[in-house]
C-alpha positions as CSV (number, residue, x, y, z in Angstrom):
1,M,134.5,89.2,104.1
2,Q,131.4,88.3,102.2
3,T,128.7,90.7,101.9
4,I,125.6,90.0,103.3
5,H,122.2,91.7,101.1
6,Q,119.4,92.2,103.1
7,P,115.9,92.6,101.3
8,P,115.3,96.4,100.2
9,L,113.2,98.9,103.3
10,Q,109.3,97.4,102.3
11,I,107.6,101.0,102.1
12,I,104.0,100.9,102.1
13,H,101.9,103.9,101.2
14,Q,97.7,102.3,101.5
15,P,96.1,100.9,104.2
16,R,94.0,97.3,103.2
17,V,90.8,96.4,104.5
18,T,89.2,93.5,104.3
19,L,85.9,91.9,105.8
20,I,86.0,89.3,107.7
21,A,82.6,88.6,109.3
22,R,79.2,90.0,109.7
23,Q,76.0,89.2,111.2
24,E,73.2,86.7,110.6
25,F,69.3,88.5,111.5
26,M,67.1,85.0,113.0
27,H,64.1,86.4,112.4
28,P,61.5,85.9,115.9
29,E,59.2,83.5,114.0
30,H,56.2,84.7,116.7
31,I,56.2,88.3,115.1
32,H,54.5,88.2,112.1
33,W,56.3,91.5,110.7
34,E,58.7,91.1,107.7
35,S,61.6,93.8,106.7
36,D,62.3,94.5,102.8
37,S,66.0,94.6,103.1
38,D,67.8,90.9,102.4
39,V,70.4,92.7,104.3
40,P,71.2,91.0,107.8
41,A,72.6,94.1,109.4
42,Q,69.2,96.5,108.0
43,A,66.6,94.5,109.2
44,L,67.9,93.9,112.2
45,T,68.5,97.7,113.0
46,E,64.7,98.0,111.2
47,F,63.8,95.7,113.8
48,S,65.1,97.4,116.7
49,G,63.7,100.4,115.5
50,R,60.5,99.5,115.3
51,L,60.9,97.1,118.4
52,C,60.9,100.6,121.0
53,Y,57.4,101.5,119.6
54,L,56.0,98.3,118.9
55,S,55.4,99.9,115.6
56,F,55.2,96.2,113.7
57,G,51.5,96.7,112.3
58,K,48.1,95.7,113.3
59,D,48.9,91.8,112.5
60,A,52.2,91.3,114.3
61,G,51.2,89.2,116.9
62,L,52.6,91.6,119.9
63,E,50.6,92.9,122.6
64,G,50.0,96.5,121.0
65,G,51.6,95.5,118.3
66,H,48.4,98.0,116.8
67,K,50.7,101.3,117.2
68,T,52.4,102.4,114.1
69,I,54.7,105.4,112.8
70,G,53.5,106.8,110.0
71,G,51.9,103.1,109.3
72,R,54.3,100.7,107.2
73,T,57.9,101.7,105.2
74,T,60.3,100.8,103.5
75,N,63.4,100.4,105.2
76,E,65.4,103.1,103.3
77,S,62.9,105.1,104.3
78,Y,63.0,103.9,107.5
79,L,66.4,103.9,108.7
80,A,66.5,106.8,106.6
81,N,64.8,108.7,109.5
82,I,66.3,107.0,112.2
83,L,69.4,108.9,110.8
84,K,67.8,112.3,110.5
85,V,65.9,111.8,114.0
86,K,69.4,111.0,114.8
87,H,67.9,107.7,117.3
88,G,71.8,106.0,117.2
89,S,71.3,103.5,119.8
90,V,70.0,101.0,117.3
91,L,72.0,101.0,115.2
92,E,74.5,99.5,118.0
93,H,73.2,96.1,117.1
94,A,74.6,95.8,114.1
95,A,77.8,94.8,113.7
96,W,81.1,94.2,111.2
97,T,84.4,92.6,111.8
98,L,86.9,94.0,109.2
99,L,91.3,93.1,109.1
100,L,93.2,95.9,108.9
101,E,96.8,95.9,107.5
102,G,99.3,98.1,105.8
103,V,98.8,100.6,108.6
104,S,101.2,102.3,111.4
105,R,101.8,102.0,114.5
106,A,101.4,105.7,115.5
107,L,97.6,104.9,113.4
108,T,96.3,102.2,115.6
109,H,97.5,103.9,118.8
110,E,95.3,106.8,117.9
111,L,92.3,104.3,116.8
112,V,92.7,102.2,120.4
113,R,91.7,105.4,121.8
114,H,88.4,105.5,121.4
115,R,87.4,102.1,121.7
116,A,83.4,103.1,122.5
117,G,81.8,100.0,120.1
118,F,84.8,98.5,119.4
119,G,86.8,95.2,119.8
120,F,90.6,95.3,119.2
121,S,93.1,92.3,118.5
122,Q,96.5,93.2,117.2
123,L,99.9,91.1,116.4
124,S,102.1,91.2,118.9
125,Q,105.2,92.6,118.5
126,R,106.8,90.8,121.3
127,Y,105.5,87.6,119.9
128,V,106.3,88.0,115.9
129,D,109.8,88.9,114.5
130,E,109.9,91.5,112.7
131,S,112.8,91.3,110.6
132,G,111.4,91.9,107.7
133,I,108.6,94.1,108.8
134,G,107.1,97.3,106.3
135,F,107.0,100.8,107.0
136,V,103.8,103.0,105.9
137,V,104.8,106.1,104.8
138,P,103.1,109.1,106.2
139,P,100.9,110.4,102.5
140,E,101.9,114.2,103.5
141,I,106.1,112.7,102.7
142,A,106.2,112.7,98.9
143,E,108.9,111.1,97.2
144,G,111.5,112.6,96.2
145,T,111.7,115.3,98.6
146,K,113.9,115.4,101.9
147,A,111.8,114.2,104.3
148,Y,111.3,111.1,102.3
149,E,115.2,110.7,102.0
150,A,115.8,111.3,106.0
151,W,112.4,109.4,106.6
152,T,113.8,106.7,104.4
153,R,116.9,106.6,106.0
154,A,115.8,106.3,109.7
155,C,113.5,103.4,108.8
156,R,116.3,101.6,107.1
157,E,118.8,102.4,110.3
158,S,116.2,101.7,112.5
159,L,115.2,98.5,110.5
160,E,119.0,97.3,110.7
161,A,119.6,98.2,115.3
162,Y,116.4,96.0,115.6
163,R,118.0,92.9,114.2
164,E,121.6,94.0,115.1
165,I,119.3,94.3,118.9
166,L,117.6,90.9,118.1
167,A,120.5,88.4,117.0
168,A,122.9,89.8,120.0
169,M,119.8,89.3,122.5
170,I,119.6,85.6,121.0
171,A,123.1,85.0,122.2
172,Q,122.9,86.5,125.3
173,I,119.5,84.8,126.4
174,G,120.5,81.1,125.1
175,E,118.7,78.9,126.4
176,D,118.0,80.3,129.2
177,G,113.7,79.5,129.6
178,S,111.1,78.0,127.8
179,A,111.4,78.4,124.0
180,T,108.2,81.1,124.2
181,M,110.1,83.6,126.6
182,R,113.7,83.2,124.8
183,K,111.7,85.0,121.5
184,K,109.8,87.0,123.6
185,R,112.6,88.5,125.6
186,A,114.2,89.0,122.6
187,R,111.8,90.3,120.3
188,Q,110.6,92.8,123.0
189,A,114.0,94.3,123.8
190,A,114.5,94.7,119.6
191,R,111.0,96.4,119.3
192,S,112.2,99.0,121.3
193,V,113.6,100.9,118.2
194,L,111.1,100.4,116.1
195,P,109.6,103.8,114.6
196,N,105.8,104.8,115.0
197,S,105.5,104.2,111.1
198,A,106.2,100.5,112.0
199,E,103.6,98.6,110.0
200,T,100.8,96.5,112.2
201,K,98.0,94.3,111.0
202,I,94.6,94.6,113.6
203,V,91.2,92.6,113.7
204,V,88.5,95.2,115.0
205,T,85.2,94.5,115.5
206,G,82.5,97.7,115.9
207,N,78.6,98.2,116.0
208,A,77.3,100.6,113.1
209,R,76.7,103.5,115.6
210,A,81.2,102.9,116.3
211,W,82.1,103.1,112.5
212,R,79.7,105.8,111.9
213,H,81.9,107.9,114.0
214,L,85.2,106.9,112.9
215,I,84.0,107.2,109.4
216,E,83.4,111.0,110.3
217,M,86.3,111.9,112.8
218,R,88.7,110.2,111.3
219,G,87.3,111.4,107.7
220,S,87.3,114.5,108.1
221,E,89.5,117.4,107.0
222,T,91.1,117.9,110.5
223,A,92.1,114.2,110.9
224,D,95.7,112.8,110.0
225,A,96.3,111.9,107.0
226,E,96.7,108.3,106.9
227,I,93.8,107.6,109.5
228,R,91.6,109.5,107.0
229,Q,92.6,107.5,104.1
230,L,91.9,104.1,106.3
231,A,88.5,106.1,107.1
232,I,87.9,106.4,103.6
233,A,88.7,102.7,102.6
234,V,86.2,101.3,105.9
235,L,83.6,103.4,103.9
236,R,84.4,102.0,100.9
237,V,83.9,98.6,102.0
238,L,80.5,99.0,104.3
239,Q,78.6,101.4,102.2
240,P,78.1,98.8,99.8
241,E,77.4,96.6,102.8
242,A,74.5,98.6,104.5
243,P,73.5,101.2,102.0
244,H,70.8,102.3,104.2
245,I,73.0,102.9,107.5
246,F,76.7,103.9,105.4
247,G,74.8,105.6,102.1
248,D,74.1,109.6,103.4
249,F,78.4,109.5,103.4
250,Q,79.8,111.3,100.6
251,I,83.4,111.0,100.0
252,V,84.5,114.4,98.7
253,P,87.6,115.5,96.7
254,Q,89.8,117.9,97.5
255,A,91.8,120.9,95.8
256,D,95.4,118.9,96.8
257,G,95.0,115.8,95.6
258,T,92.9,114.0,98.5
259,E,89.5,112.7,99.4
260,I,87.4,113.6,102.7
261,T,84.0,112.3,104.1
262,E,81.1,114.3,104.6
263,T,77.2,113.5,105.5
264,E,74.0,115.6,106.4
265,Y,73.5,113.1,109.4
266,S,76.3,114.1,111.6
267,K,76.9,112.6,115.4
268,V,73.8,110.2,115.1
């Protein structure tokens, strides 16, 4: 009997976060005001905050435009004050879209539960053949331990079961229905044995306030270890994008070698 060699088990240790979309700020020509920031999200956030009080300066071209709050300030100092006084609603106008890869189904189950300010589009296990799927190892399971051996064994067995069920279902369904429905019927049955550690991909669009909430709450020491890694990876992408909005966050190393996020402006 010929031995069929399957590819080695694909094990993923870190999430991958890729910025795939950002906004453009189109300055209204009839308002004679200009931010000193060339970052669209930061300029948009400042504009939105200033509109609340018509604090564009005397020559803004708006009725009541002479009203000011402390005179002209830089974008950095203006947004620092926004964070300080927790005027978080103006942050909801700025948005970014990130592609998240190398994350587990367990993580996305948590992620999509808190969807205020977010939009999600996730890989479909019902449509996509997962015969070559990877598995995300929980950060707290170290290689070379009994826990790691048990985890890899369970992942390997679930993947083997998936492949067997998929092949059996394809044979069982035959030519019944359209090609698309045949694929869905087989794959939706086979996916039932895949564990929470199965890797997935998801596109997430969120406004600045929502991203700040994710970074703060999911980056805390009480958060799940994997989603904490993701929150820190998200911060590392968004902080250079808009330092006046995310610059208050700090990544703090812990004694056990992990990291957490901290900010003096909590729950903006």
